[in-house]
DODOLO-939315 format. One line per field, with one value per atom (N, C-alpha, C): x, y, z; residue number from 1. Coordinates in Angstrom, 2 decimals, m for minus. Example, Ala and Ser with C-alpha at 12.3 -4.5 7.8 and 13.67 -1.06 7.14 Angstrom:
! residues 2
px <- (13.19  12.30  13.20  12.85  13.67  12.90) $
py <- (m5.69  m4.50  m3.30  m2.25  m1.06  0.03) $
pz <- (7.80  7.80  7.80  7.08  7.14  7.87) $
num <- (1  1  1  2  2  2) $
! end
This chain:
! residues 82
px <- (0.71  0.42  0.81  1.89  3.14  3.75  3.72  3.87  3.32  1.86  0.74  0.50  0.61  0.75  1.56  2.74  3.58  3.03  2.95  3.02  1.96  0.51  m0.41  m0.74  m0.12  0.02  1.14  2.28  3.39  3.26  2.96  2.84  3.68  4.46  5.79  5.29  4.00  3.51  2.19  1.32  1.26  m0.53  m1.56  m3.18  m3.96  m5.05  m6.47  m6.58  m7.35  m7.70  m7.24  m7.32  m7.19  m7.67  m8.14  m9.30  m9.03  m8.81  m8.48  m9.44  m10.46  m11.17  m10.12  m11.60  m11.30  m11.02  m11.79  m11.53  m10.99  m10.65  m9.47  m10.49  m11.45  m12.06  m11.62  m9.89  m9.56  m10.41  m10.60  m10.99  m12.03  m13.02  m14.63  m15.12  m16.94  m17.64  m18.46  m19.20  m20.44  m20.00  m20.81  m20.77  m19.15  m18.55  m17.51  m17.25  m16.52  m16.77  m15.68  m16.10  m15.29  m14.33  m13.18  m12.57  m12.03  m11.13  m10.49  m10.63  m10.88  m10.59  m9.41  m8.49  m7.57  m7.39  m7.37  m7.88  m6.54  m6.31  m4.79  m5.53  m5.82  m6.78  m5.59  m4.55  m3.50  m3.64  m4.17  m4.11  m5.74  m6.63  m8.14  m9.04  m9.67  m10.08  m11.39  m11.84  m12.60  m13.18  m12.84  m12.67  m13.79  m14.83  m16.50  m16.36  m15.89  m16.36  m15.08  m14.14  m13.12  m13.23  m14.59  m14.54  m15.79  m16.80  m17.48  m16.82  m15.58  m15.03  m14.64  m13.47  m12.73  m14.25  m15.37  m16.28  m17.18  m16.96  m17.46  m16.55  m14.85  m14.58  m14.86  m14.60  m14.80  m16.10  m17.06  m18.74  m18.56  m17.07  m17.02  m17.37  m17.13  m17.23  m15.37  m14.99  m13.89  m14.17  m13.70  m14.01  m12.96  m11.67  m10.54  m11.33  m12.38  m12.31  m13.95  m14.96  m16.04  m16.70  m18.43  m17.88  m18.91  m18.17  m18.81  m19.61  m20.03  m20.93  m20.70  m18.97  m18.52  m19.26  m18.32  m18.45  m19.61  m20.89  m21.95  m22.50  m22.99  m23.24  m22.40  m21.40  m20.40  m21.05  m21.31  m22.11  m23.58  m24.01  m25.11  m25.58  m24.44  m24.94  m24.38  m23.09  m22.14  m23.58  m24.92  m25.87  m26.59  m27.22  m27.92  m27.54  m25.63  m25.91  m25.33  m25.92  m25.81  m27.29) $
py <- (m1.38  m0.02  1.00  1.49  2.18  2.79  1.42  2.13  2.38  1.94  2.64  3.90  4.20  5.34  6.78  5.94  6.97  7.03  6.20  6.47  6.96  6.91  7.83  8.86  9.28  10.64  11.06  10.25  11.18  11.59  10.47  10.02  9.39  8.94  8.00  7.11  6.77  6.04  4.87  3.96  3.58  4.19  3.94  4.36  2.88  3.61  2.87  2.18  3.27  3.16  3.58  3.34  3.82  3.58  4.50  4.62  4.74  3.78  3.96  3.91  5.40  5.35  4.81  4.06  4.17  5.14  6.14  6.96  8.46  9.27  10.50  11.89  11.32  12.80  13.36  13.01  13.75  14.44  15.65  17.16  17.15  16.27  16.18  15.65  15.79  15.67  14.40  14.07  13.04  11.89  10.44  9.33  8.99  8.26  8.08  6.52  5.69  3.88  3.72  2.79  2.36  1.47  1.41  0.28  m0.38  0.08  m0.55  m0.27  m0.48  0.00  m0.58  m0.01  m1.18  m0.73  m2.21  m1.51  m2.35  m1.56  m2.25  m2.63  m3.69  m4.42  m3.57  m3.81  m3.25  m1.78  m0.88  0.26  0.79  m0.05  0.08  m0.17  0.70  0.19  m0.89  m0.60  m1.09  m1.05  m2.60  m2.70  m2.31  m2.49  m2.34  m0.73  0.01  1.45  2.01  1.01  1.38  1.37  0.03  m0.38  0.92  1.31  2.36  3.70  4.16  5.61  5.36  3.98  4.08  4.22  3.51  3.57  5.15  5.74  6.60  7.78  7.87  8.50  7.71  6.99  6.76  7.32  7.75  8.22  9.59  10.11  11.29  12.78  12.21  12.66  12.75  13.78  14.20  15.32  14.05  14.80  15.74  16.19  17.06  18.39  18.29  19.53  20.03  18.76  18.83  19.83  19.89  20.70  19.43  18.30  17.01  16.53  16.44  15.70  14.52  14.25  12.00  11.89  12.28  12.04  11.50  12.11  12.24  10.65  10.60  10.53  8.82  8.42  7.78  6.95  7.64  7.76  6.89  7.71  7.52  5.54  5.43  4.18  2.95  3.24  2.72  2.14  3.23  3.45  2.10  2.15  1.51  m0.30  0.30  m1.70  m2.62  m1.41  m2.19  m2.70) $
pz <- (0.26  0.08  m0.23  0.37  0.66  m0.31  m1.57  m2.63  m3.78  m3.43  m3.98  m4.27  m3.03  m2.24  m2.82  m3.10  m3.44  m4.99  m5.69  m7.00  m7.63  m6.75  m6.98  m6.12  m5.02  m4.49  m3.90  m4.46  m4.03  m2.28  m1.46  m0.02  0.05  0.90  1.42  2.29  2.43  3.45  3.44  4.23  3.51  4.03  3.60  4.09  4.28  4.37  4.71  3.53  2.66  1.34  0.09  m0.72  m2.15  m3.11  m3.98  m4.70  m6.28  m7.69  m8.44  m9.74  m10.41  m11.65  m12.44  m13.86  m15.11  m15.94  m15.92  m16.24  m16.20  m16.74  m16.10  m15.81  m15.03  m14.90  m13.01  m12.69  m11.13  m10.66  m11.38  m10.39  m10.82  m11.75  m11.81  m11.15  m10.67  m10.30  m11.25  m10.09  m10.92  m11.07  m11.61  m11.88  m12.72  m12.33  m12.95  m13.10  m14.20  m13.91  m12.74  m12.12  m11.45  m11.87  m11.38  m11.05  m10.01  m9.68  m8.69  m7.07  m5.80  m4.71  m3.79  m3.28  m2.57  m1.18  m0.21  1.31  1.69  3.04  3.91  5.13  5.39  6.25  7.62  7.47  8.70  9.24  8.38  8.14  8.42  8.10  8.31  9.36  10.16  11.00  11.31  9.92  9.79  8.14  7.63  6.22  5.13  5.74  5.24  5.38  6.05  6.05  5.06  5.21  3.98  2.46  2.41  0.88  0.51  1.24  0.85  0.82  1.83  1.11  0.00  m0.02  m1.90  m2.60  m2.86  m3.49  m3.59  m2.77  m2.90  m3.64  m3.21  m3.77  m5.57  m5.91  m7.24  m7.97  m7.03  m7.35  m7.43  m7.31  m7.25  m6.15  m5.16  m4.22  m3.22  m2.41  m1.85  m0.89  0.56  1.68  1.77  1.24  1.11  1.09  m0.19  m0.70  m0.44  0.03  0.12  1.74  1.80  3.08  4.07  3.91  4.69  4.14  3.02  2.84  2.02  1.72  1.39  3.04  4.19  5.42  5.89  5.75  6.16  5.60  4.00  3.73  3.29  4.20  4.60  5.58  6.64  7.96  7.53  6.83  6.68  6.41  4.99  4.57  5.88  6.21  7.37  8.28  9.11  9.99  9.31  7.64  6.85  7.02  7.25  6.83  8.11  9.53  10.89  11.12) $
num <- (1  1  1  2  2  2  3  3  3  4  4  4  5  5  5  6  6  6  7  7  7  8  8  8  9  9  9  10  10  10  11  11  11  12  12  12  13  13  13  14  14  14  15  15  15  16  16  16  17  17  17  18  18  18  19  19  19  20  20  20  21  21  21  22  22  22  23  23  23  24  24  24  25  25  25  26  26  26  27  27  27  28  28  28  29  29  29  30  30  30  31  31  31  32  32  32  33  33  33  34  34  34  35  35  35  36  36  36  37  37  37  38  38  38  39  39  39  40  40  40  41  41  41  42  42  42  43  43  43  44  44  44  45  45  45  46  46  46  47  47  47  48  48  48  49  49  49  50  50  50  51  51  51  52  52  52  53  53  53  54  54  54  55  55  55  56  56  56  57  57  57  58  58  58  59  59  59  60  60  60  61  61  61  62  62  62  63  63  63  64  64  64  65  65  65  66  66  66  67  67  67  68  68  68  69  69  69  70  70  70  71  71  71  72  72  72  73  73  73  74  74  74  75  75  75  76  76  76  77  77  77  78  78  78  79  79  79  80  80  80  81  81  81  82  82  82) $
! end
């Protein structure tokens, strides 16, 4: 995961989840073709939540630039699964 994170984001450390879309709409919102969600179980506190998190990124959400919408939706999905 550390190698993937460095190659994709230039961050030289492991992370819990990385998501890679098929299309090249890195800075656009809206629907995207889904591709891969990589999860590092050693870093993820909840693998299901990490999968949801990565999938939301593939759907165009970005918690680093939104006003909390992505994490709110993530919490709602997790609550519905429980």
